[in-house]
C-alpha positions in Angstrom: 14.2 -8.0 25.9 12.7 -9.7 22.8 9.5 -11.8 23.2 8.2 -14.2 20.6 4.7 -15.7 20.7 3.1 -18.8 19.2 -0.7 -19.1 19.4 -2.3 -22.5 18.8 -6.0 -23.4 18.6 -9.1 -21.3 18.2 -9.6 -17.5 17.8 -10.7 -17.3 21.4 -7.2 -18.4 22.3 -5.8 -15.9 19.8 -7.4 -13.0 21.7 -5.8 -14.2 24.9 -2.5 -14.2 23.1 -3.1 -10.6 21.8 -3.8 -9.5 25.4 -0.6 -11.1 26.6 1.3 -9.4 23.7 -0.2 -6.0 24.8 0.9 -6.6 28.4 4.5 -7.3 27.4 4.6 -4.4 25.0 3.2 -2.0 27.6 6.1 -3.0 29.8 8.6 -2.0 27.2 9.3 -5.5 25.7 9.9 -5.8 22.0 7.7 -8.3 20.2 9.5 -10.3 17.5 8.2 -12.7 14.8 11.3 -14.8 14.6 11.7 -17.2 17.6 15.4 -17.4 16.9 15.6 -13.8 18.1 13.4 -14.2 21.1 14.8 -14.2 24.6 11.4 -15.1 25.9 9.1 -17.5 24.0 5.5 -17.8 25.0 3.3 -20.6 23.6 -0.5 -20.4 24.0 -1.7 -24.0 23.9 -4.9 -25.8 22.9 -6.0 -28.9 24.7 -9.4 -29.5 23.2 -8.9 -32.7 21.3 -6.1 -35.3 21.1 -4.5 -33.9 17.9 -4.4 -30.4 19.5 -2.7 -31.8 22.6 -0.1 -33.5 20.4 0.5 -30.3 18.4 0.9 -28.3 21.6 3.4 -30.7 23.2 5.4 -31.0 20.0 5.5 -27.2 19.7 6.7 -26.8 23.3 9.5 -29.4 22.8 10.5 -27.7 19.5 10.7 -24.3 21.2 12.6 -25.7 24.1 15.5 -26.4 21.7 15.9 -22.6 21.3 17.2 -22.5 24.9 20.2 -24.3 23.4 20.5 -23.2 19.8 18.9 -19.7 20.0 18.7 -16.8 22.4 15.8 -18.0 24.5 16.3 -17.6 28.2 12.7 -18.2 29.4 10.2 -20.6 27.9 6.5 -20.0 28.9 3.5 -22.2 28.2 -0.1 -21.0 28.8 -3.6 -21.8 27.8 -6.0 -24.8 27.7 -3.5 -27.6 27.7 -1.8 -26.1 30.8 -5.2 -25.6 32.5 -5.9 -29.3 32.1 -2.5 -30.9 32.7 -0.4 -28.4 34.6 1.0 -30.7 37.2 1.8 -33.5 34.7 3.4 -31.0 32.3 5.6 -29.5 35.0 7.0 -33.0 35.7 7.2 -34.1 32.1 8.7 -31.0 30.5 11.2 -29.3 32.9 12.6 -27.2 30.1 9.6 -24.9 30.5 10.3 -22.2 33.0 6.7 -21.2 33.6 3.4 -22.9 33.1 0.5 -20.4 33.3 -3.0 -21.9 33.6 -6.1 -19.9 32.6 -7.0 -19.5 36.3 -3.8 -17.5 36.7 -4.4 -14.9 34.0 -5.6 -12.4 36.6 -2.1 -12.5 38.1 -0.4 -12.9 34.7 2.2 -10.2 35.2 3.0 -11.1 38.7 4.0 -14.6 37.5 6.1 -13.1 34.7 7.7 -10.7 37.2 8.6 -13.6 39.6 10.1 -15.5 36.6 12.5 -12.9 35.2 13.3 -11.1 38.5 13.3 -7.6 37.0 11.4 -5.5 39.5 12.6 -2.2 38.1 10.9 -2.6 34.7 7.8 -4.4 35.8 4.7 -3.6 37.7 1.6 -5.7 38.4 -1.0 -5.7 35.7 -3.7 -8.0 34.5 -4.5 -9.1 30.9 -6.9 -6.5 29.4 -9.1 -6.6 26.3 -8.5 -2.9 25.6 -4.8 -3.3 25.8 -4.4 -6.2 23.4 -2.1 -6.0 20.3 -4.0 -7.1 17.2 -2.2 -9.8 15.2 -4.6 -10.3 12.3 -3.6 -7.4 10.2 -5.0 -3.9 9.8 -8.5 -4.6 8.4 -10.0 -7.7 10.2 -10.1 -8.5 14.0 -12.1 -10.5 16.5 -14.3 -9.3 19.4 -14.7 -11.8 22.2 -18.0 -11.2 24.1 -17.8 -14.0 26.7 -15.6 -16.5 28.4 -16.3 -20.1 29.2 -19.3 -22.3 28.4 -22.2 -23.7 30.5 -23.8 -25.9 27.8 -22.2 -29.1 29.1 -22.2 -31.1 25.9 -21.1 -34.5 27.0 -18.2 -34.7 24.5 -16.7 -31.3 25.3 -14.0 -30.4 27.9 -14.3 -26.6 27.5 -16.4 -26.1 30.6 -13.7 -28.0 32.6 -10.9 -25.9 31.0 -12.5 -22.4 30.7 -15.1 -22.6 33.4 -18.8 -21.5 33.1 -20.2 -19.0 30.6 -19.4 -15.4 31.7 -20.6 -12.5 29.5 -18.6 -9.3 29.3 -20.7 -6.3 30.3 -22.6 -4.8 27.3 -21.0 -1.3 27.6 -17.5 -2.8 27.9 -18.0 -4.8 24.6 -19.3 -1.7 22.8 -16.4 0.4 24.2 -13.9 -2.1 22.8 -15.7 -2.2 19.4 -15.6 1.6 19.1 -11.9 1.5 19.9 -11.3 -1.0 17.2 -13.3 1.1 14.7 -11.2 4.1 15.6 -8.1 2.1 15.0 -9.3 1.5 11.4 -10.6 -2.0 11.5 -13.4 -2.6 8.9 -14.3 -6.2 9.6 -15.1 -7.4 13.1 -15.8 -11.1 13.9 -17.8 -11.6 17.1 -16.9 -14.8 19.0 -17.5 -16.7 22.2 -18.0 -20.4 22.9 -21.7 -19.8 22.2 -22.4 -16.2 21.0 -26.1 -16.6 21.1 -26.1 -17.1 24.9 -24.6 -13.7 25.4 -26.1 -11.8 28.4 -28.1 -14.6 30.0 -25.8 -14.8 33.0 -25.7 -11.0 33.5 -29.1 -9.8 32.4 -31.4 -12.9 32.7 -32.0 -13.0 29.0 -30.0 -13.1 25.8 -29.0 -9.7 24.6 -27.1 -10.9 21.6 -29.5 -9.5 19.0 -29.4 -6.2 20.8 -25.6 -6.3 20.9 -25.4 -7.0 17.2 -27.8 -4.2 16.4 -25.7 -1.8 18.5 -22.5 -2.9 16.7 -24.2 -2.3 13.4 -24.6 1.4 14.3 -20.8 1.7 14.1 -20.7 2.5 10.4 -17.0 2.2 10.1 -17.5 -1.6 10.2 -18.2 -2.7 6.7 -18.5 -6.3 7.7 -19.7 -7.7 11.0 -19.8 -11.4 11.5 -20.6 -13.7 14.4 -19.5 -17.3 14.9 -20.6 -20.3 17.0 -24.3 -19.6 17.1 -26.0 -22.5 18.7 -29.2 -23.5 16.9 -31.6 -23.5 19.9 -30.8 -19.8 20.6 -31.1 -18.4 17.0 -34.4 -16.5 17.4 -36.6 -14.7 15.0 -35.3 -11.5 16.5 -31.7 -12.5 15.6 -32.6 -13.4 12.1 -34.3 -10.0 11.7 -31.3 -8.1 12.9 -29.1 -9.8 10.4 -31.7 -9.3 7.6 -32.2 -5.6 8.3 -28.5 -4.5 8.8 -26.4 -4.3 5.6 -23.1 -4.4 7.5 -24.0 -7.6 9.3 -22.9 -10.4 6.9 -25.6 -12.9 6.0 -23.4 -15.7 7.4 -24.6 -18.2 10.0 -22.1 -20.5 11.7 -24.3 -23.0 13.4 -22.6 -26.0 15.1 -25.4 -28.7 15.0 -23.1 -31.7 15.5 -25.7 -34.3 14.5 -29.3 -34.7 13.3 -30.3 -38.0 15.0 -32.4 -37.2 18.1 -30.9 -40.2 19.9 -27.4 -39.0 19.3 -28.3 -35.4 20.1 -29.7 -36.5 23.4 -26.6 -38.5 24.3 -24.5 -35.4 23.4 -26.8 -33.3 25.8 -27.6 -31.0 23.0 -30.7 -28.8 23.4 -32.3 -29.3 20.0 -34.0 -32.0 18.0 -33.4 -32.9 14.4 -36.7 -31.4 13.5 -35.8 -28.1 15.3 -32.6 -27.9 13.2 -34.4 -28.6 9.9 -37.0 -25.9 10.7 -34.3 -23.4 11.6 -32.4 -23.9 8.4 -35.5 -23.7 6.3 -36.5 -20.4 8.1 -33.1 -18.8 7.6 -33.1 -19.7 3.9 -36.6 -18.3 3.5 -35.9 -15.0 5.3 -32.4 -14.5 3.9 -32.1 -16.2 0.6 -28.4 -15.3 0.1 -27.5 -16.5 3.6 -24.3 -18.6 3.9 -24.8 -21.6 6.2 -21.8 -23.2 7.9 -21.9 -26.1 10.4 -19.8 -28.6 12.2 -20.6 -32.3 12.8 -19.3 -35.1 14.8 -19.2 -38.7 13.5 -18.6 -41.8 15.5 -20.1 -40.5 18.7 -20.5 -43.4 21.2 -23.7 -45.4 20.3 -24.0 -43.9 16.8 -25.6 -46.7 14.8 -25.6 -47.1 11.0 -29.2 -45.9 11.1 -28.1 -42.7 13.0 -25.3 -42.1 10.5 -27.5 -42.6 7.5 -29.9 -40.0 8.9 -27.0 -37.6 9.1 -25.7 -38.4 5.6 -29.2 -37.9 4.1 -29.6 -34.6 6.0 -26.3 -33.3 4.8 -27.2 -34.3 1.2 -30.5 -32.4 1.5 -29.3 -29.3 3.4 -26.4 -28.6 1.1 -24.4 -26.5 3.6 -22.1 -23.9 2.0 -19.4 -24.7 4.6 -19.1 -27.9 6.6 -16.5 -29.2 9.0 -16.5 -32.8 10.3 -14.8 -34.2 13.3 -14.2 -37.8 14.2 -15.3 -38.2 17.9 -12.4 -37.8 20.2 -12.6 -39.5 23.6 -11.7 -36.7 26.0 -10.9 -37.6 29.6 -13.1 -36.1 32.2 -16.1 -35.7 29.9 -19.3 -37.7 30.4 -19.1 -39.1 26.8 -15.7 -40.7 27.6 -17.6 -43.0 30.1 -20.3 -44.0 27.6 -20.4 -47.5 26.4 -20.6 -48.4 22.7 -17.4 -46.5 21.7 -17.0 -46.6 17.9 -14.0 -48.3 16.2 -11.7 -45.8 14.6 -12.1 -47.5 11.2 -15.8 -46.9 11.4 -15.3 -43.3 12.3 -12.9 -42.8 9.4 -15.4 -44.4 6.9 -18.2 -42.2 8.1 -16.0 -39.1 8.1 -15.0 -39.9 4.5 -18.6 -40.3 3.4 -19.8 -37.0 4.9 -16.8 -35.2 3.4 -17.6 -36.7 0.0 -21.2 -35.4 0.2 -20.1 -32.0 1.5 -17.5 -31.5 -1.3 -20.2 -32.2 -3.9 -22.6 -29.7 -2.2 -19.8 -27.1 -2.0 -19.1 -27.4 -5.7 -22.8 -27.0 -6.6 -23.1 -23.9 -4.4 -19.9 -22.4 -5.8 -21.1 -23.0 -9.3 -24.1 -20.7 -8.6 -21.7 -17.8 -8.2 -20.3 -18.0 -11.7 -20.9 -14.8 -13.6 -22.1 -12.9 -10.5 -20.3 -9.9 -9.1 -19.3 -9.6 -5.4 -17.5 -7.2 -3.2 -14.2 -8.8 -2.4 -11.8 -7.7 0.5 -8.3 -7.8 -0.9 -5.9 -9.1 1.7 -2.6 -10.2 0.0 -1.1 -11.5 -3.3 0.1 -14.8 -4.5 3.8 -15.3 -4.4 4.1 -14.8 -8.2 2.0 -11.6 -8.1 -0.4 -13.0 -10.7 -3.4 -12.9 -8.4 -4.7 -10.9 -5.4 -6.1 -13.1 -2.6 -9.4 -11.9 -1.1 -12.7 -12.9 0.5 -16.4 -12.2 -0.1 -18.9 -12.0 2.7 -19.3 -15.8 2.2 -15.9 -16.6 3.7 -14.3 -16.2 7.1 -10.5 -15.9 7.4 -8.4 -19.1 7.6 -11.4 -21.4 7.6 -13.3 -21.0 4.3 -12.2 -20.5 0.7 -10.7 -17.4 -0.9 -11.2 -15.5 -4.2 -8.2 -15.4 -6.5 -8.5 -12.1 -8.4 -6.5 -11.6 -11.5 -3.9 -8.8 -11.0 -5.0 -6.5 -13.8 -5.6 -3.4 -11.7 -3.6 -1.7 -9.0 -5.4 -2.5 -5.7 -4.4 -1.6 -2.2 -4.5 -4.4 0.3 -7.3 -3.9 2.9 -9.7 -2.5 0.4 -12.8 -3.8 -1.3 -13.2 -4.3 -5.1 -16.1 -5.4 -7.2 -15.2 -8.8 -8.7 -17.0 -11.0 -11.3 -16.6 -14.7 -10.7 -15.2 -16.5 -13.7 -14.2 -19.9 -12.5 -14.0 -22.2 -9.4 -11.1 -24.3 -8.1 -11.8 -26.8 -5.3 -13.2 -24.6 -2.5 -12.0 -21.3 -4.0 -13.3 -18.8 -6.5 -11.4 -17.1 -9.4 -12.5 -13.8 -10.7 -11.7 -10.5 -12.3 -12.0 -6.9 -11.2 -15.0 -5.1 -12.6 -14.1 -1.5 -13.5 -17.1 0.8 -13.2 
């Protein structure tokens, strides 16, 4: 039986999808990329913010049509949206044959077995990190080190969806990493809702710097990255580990959300504006070539013009290499949704536009500094006209940041690194040429 998957949302969700793919494949199902050929369609949904919910529901309804116009016999929805609204979805979208909440993943295959009624082919299994089927190519993959979150930011529904922070055992993470290296993966991206809290629940302290140092010993990994590092937990030890290991990319993804102490307190964040400023200054001092990425929220309840101006001034001064901005989304069940002084959507949009304008200017200034310099570039694919290879430097994460368009003057195999001199910039991307030694 053919099975097609659609994975929505973040990379944490993607790993859940990869584990589900592995489970189907180990039970002799064929995985197909074309949903028109799929007899089972599985949609892993996101339910984090309003736009993600809309995308998930629209995707479910779109896929439901294949039960009429395609070969689909069973439509399955899983993930965060289902975790939050399972009962409502069961009533609203009867076309879906099975809604699987995150709580039910331990009995994933039992649920599938009950659905398709095929006892001869199936046996009870649970989703397994070591059995997942990687969907991100042959060079780059993700390593999830924890589930859930215990930070309890007032705007965030993740703890309600995914539960409290639960670290995977140290040895288990290293075992999976070694397996990935043996499979030929050269770039590994470490993820969790908050990577820097790794180990606190299991070992009474953060073991994240130690985990990174251990991963760096796996020399098959040319690039090791980590994302979602909360500022209050980025220690001197962690900075030193990045600084002293060549295969750990000097790339810090630090979601600060705001700089106003008043707003940070209402968000239940664990840092102050001064803490954030000191941290950024320290990273730049210790690792001058470090790339800094952050995410911000504008229009949080009670954010005044003074608060916003503090944020705008800070963004102008900090000159982040990569910056994402979200307009506050009122999520039911979160403490922030009950706060007074909700901000009008037009004010949110104006503030969003202003920060994006500042960020675009900073990005251009930062990219201009790369002109004439030579970087190692991971070649991943080609443009449709074959005129350029498309690759990334250590400064860019997949599907989020920019790319390097490398002129196709030499024969290069995808999944390999080449030295490339930057000759021009285009929006958020770089253009370069291969340097032949």
